[in-house]
C-alpha positions in Angstrom: 3.8 12.8 31.0 0.3 11.5 31.1 -2.4 13.4 32.9 -5.2 11.8 34.7 -7.6 12.5 31.8 -5.2 11.0 29.3 -5.0 7.8 31.5 -8.8 7.6 31.7 -9.0 8.0 27.9 -6.4 5.3 27.2 -8.2 2.9 29.6 -11.4 3.6 27.7 -9.8 2.8 24.4 -8.3 -0.4 25.7 -11.7 -1.6 26.9 -13.2 -0.8 23.5 -10.4 -2.6 21.7 -10.7 -5.7 23.9 -14.4 -6.0 23.1 -14.0 -5.8 19.3 -14.9 -8.8 17.2 -12.0 -10.3 15.2 -12.8 -8.6 11.9 -13.0 -5.2 13.5 -9.8 -5.9 15.4 -8.0 -6.8 12.1 -9.4 -3.6 10.5 -8.1 -1.5 13.4 -4.7 -3.2 13.2 -4.5 -2.4 9.5 -5.3 1.3 10.2 -2.7 1.5 12.9 -0.1 -0.2 10.7 -0.9 2.3 7.9 -0.3 5.2 10.2 3.1 3.9 11.2 4.0 3.2 7.5 3.3 6.8 6.6 5.8 8.0 9.1 8.4 5.4 8.1 8.2 5.7 4.3 11.3 6.5 2.4 9.3 7.7 -0.6 6.2 9.8 -0.4 3.1 8.3 -1.9 1.0 10.1 -4.6 -2.7 9.6 -4.6 -3.7 8.3 -8.1 -6.4 6.5 -9.9 -4.6 4.6 -12.7 -5.2 1.2 -14.2 -2.8 -1.6 -13.2 -2.4 -5.0 -14.9 -0.8 -7.4 -12.5 -0.1 -11.1 -11.8 0.6 -12.6 -8.4 2.7 -15.7 -8.1 2.1 -16.7 -11.8 -1.7 -16.7 -11.3 -4.2 -15.4 -13.8 -3.8 -11.7 -14.7 -5.9 -9.0 -13.0 -6.8 -5.5 -14.1 -7.6 -3.1 -11.2 -6.8 0.5 -10.2 -4.0 1.8 -8.0 -4.9 4.0 -5.0 -1.4 5.4 -4.5 2.1 5.0 -5.9 5.7 5.9 -5.0 9.1 5.0 -6.1 9.1 2.4 -3.3 5.7 0.8 -3.7 2.1 0.8 -4.9 -1.3 0.1 -3.4 -3.7 -1.8 -5.7 -7.4 -1.7 -5.0 -8.5 -5.4 -5.2 -9.9 -8.4 -3.3 -8.6 -11.9 -3.6 -6.7 -14.6 -1.8 -3.4 -12.8 -1.9 -0.7 -13.4 0.7 2.0 -11.2 2.2 5.3 -12.4 0.7 3.9 -13.3 -2.7 5.8 -12.0 -5.7 4.0 -9.9 -8.3 4.6 -8.3 -11.6 2.6 -5.2 -12.6 2.3 -2.7 -15.4 0.8 0.8 -15.3 1.0 4.1 -17.2 1.2 7.6 -15.9 -0.1 10.7 -17.7 2.5 12.4 -19.9 4.6 9.3 -20.3 4.3 7.3 -23.5 5.7 4.0 -22.2 4.2 2.1 -19.3 6.1 1.2 -16.2 6.7 -2.6 -16.0 7.8 -3.5 -12.5 8.0 -6.4 -10.0 7.5 -6.4 -6.3 6.5 -8.3 -3.2 3.2 -8.0 -1.3 4.0 -6.5 2.1 0.5 -5.6 3.2 -2.9 -7.0 2.7 -6.1 -5.1 3.6 -9.8 -5.7 2.9 -9.7 -3.2 0.1 -6.4 -4.2 -1.5 -2.7 -5.0 -1.4 0.4 -3.0 -0.7 3.4 -4.0 -2.9 7.0 -3.0 -2.3 8.8 -2.5 -5.6 11.8 -4.8 -6.1 15.2 -3.3 -7.0 14.3 -0.2 -9.0 17.6 1.1 -10.4 18.5 4.8 -9.9 17.9 5.7 -13.5 14.3 4.3 -13.5 13.7 5.7 -10.0 14.5 9.2 -11.3 12.1 8.7 -14.3 9.4 7.5 -12.0 9.9 10.4 -9.5 9.6 12.8 -12.4 6.4 11.1 -13.7 4.9 11.1 -10.2 5.7 14.8 -9.7 3.5 15.7 -12.6 0.5 13.6 -11.5 
């Protein structure tokens, strides 16, 4: 049940949002989307700062850093003309594991500071190895 003060606050927020320029509206939309994603995630994300080599849709290779990783996805800090739905391949290492993880995925989110990638079909054996690796980060 909304109180009168809650209704006033919601009205104030709506007025502010309606007056935002397009780039601020997009940034706000990205923030709100990320809040919802955190609630809906199947796999918890681990905050990291690891190097990632990646290629998007057979373009040139990039080397950037990951902001967070889970068994279900990765967020790579980057800028560029990447599009939601593009396929990507990426490689990264985790402390304590000799061999790097070589994975593929699909861009499911694009923000000003990077891209969110959903990992494609990670079999249960490798998912378990990755969970173990992430638990030690």
